[in-house]
N, C-alpha and C positions, 0 to 999 in steps of 0.2 A: 455334492458333486465336487470333485477336485479339478484343478486346472487341466490336469492330464486327461481327464474324461471329456473335455470339450472337443468338438470337432476342429479340424485344422482351420476352417473358415471362422469359427467362433474364436479360436485362439488368435488368429490374425487380426480380427476385428478388435478384440480386447487389447492386444499388444499395441496396435496403432493408437487407440484411445489412451492407453497408459503412457505412451511417449508424449502425447500432447498434455496429458494431465501432469506428468512429472516436470516438464518444461514450464508449464504455467504456474505450478506451485513454487518452483524456484524463482520465477519472476515476482511472484507475490512476496516471497521472503525478502528479496532485494528491495522491493517497493516499501515493505514494512520498515526496513532499515532507514530509508530516506524519510519516511513519515515520522519515525521516531526522532530523527534529528530535527525535523521541523517542529515537532511538539516540544522537544527539549528547549529549543530556542524561544518558543512561544511562552513556556513556563519561566523563562528567564528574561533577558534584556528586551527582546521584541515585545513580549507581553506587557512589560512595565511601560514601555513607550506607548503601546496601543491603548493602555488603560488611561492615558492622558487625554484621549480623544472622546468626543461624544458619539453616540451610536450612528447618527446621520452624517458625521464628518466623512468626507470623501478622501480616499487615499489614491493618488494618481498611479497609473501604471508606468513604472520606470524600468520594468523588467526586460524590455526589448521583445516581449511576446505580443506586442500590438499587431504584428503582421499576421498572427494566427487568430486574431480576434479578441485577445484578452482586453478587458476593460477596466477603468477605474472601479474601485469597490468602496462601499461604506465600511466603517468599523463593524457594524452589525453583520454585514455580509461576510466579512473576514472571520468573525467569531463563529458564525454559523458553519462555515467550511471547516474551521478548526474542530468544531464539535463532530463533524463527519470523520475527520482524521482520528480523533480520539476514540470514536466508535470502532473504527477499523482496528486500531491498536489494542482494543480489548481482546482481540484474537491473536495477539503477538506475545503470549506468555511463554515461559520456558517449555511448558507441556506442548503448546502449539508448535513451537519451533522444533521440538524433538520429533513430532510427527512429520513436519515438513521436511526435516533432514532425512528421515527414512524414505520419503518420496523422491527427493531430488538429489540427495547427497549433501553432506555438510559443507563442502566447498562451494556449493551453489547458494548458500545463504549469505554470502559476502557480496557486497556491491553497492 
């Protein structure tokens, strides 16, 4: 069945969802850019300094995010979250970015 064979209600439903989908995929692309920067720094200077700590050593929250409930973290907790970031970045290859660009437009990959 082609898109043109859908009823007007079906087309409207799909169009509304596609708008949400495209906007969300664009946001994902921008988030991937930020996570890539975090991971790059982790693989550089930040990771080198973090390696000096023991797993249970506590890193205070100096981010200013305490108002929203951010807490001090141990080195092991930080490394665990970094592993989550690296898992997400496994879906940030050039092939993935190409598909995302088709969904949201290349200019929406920046941010």
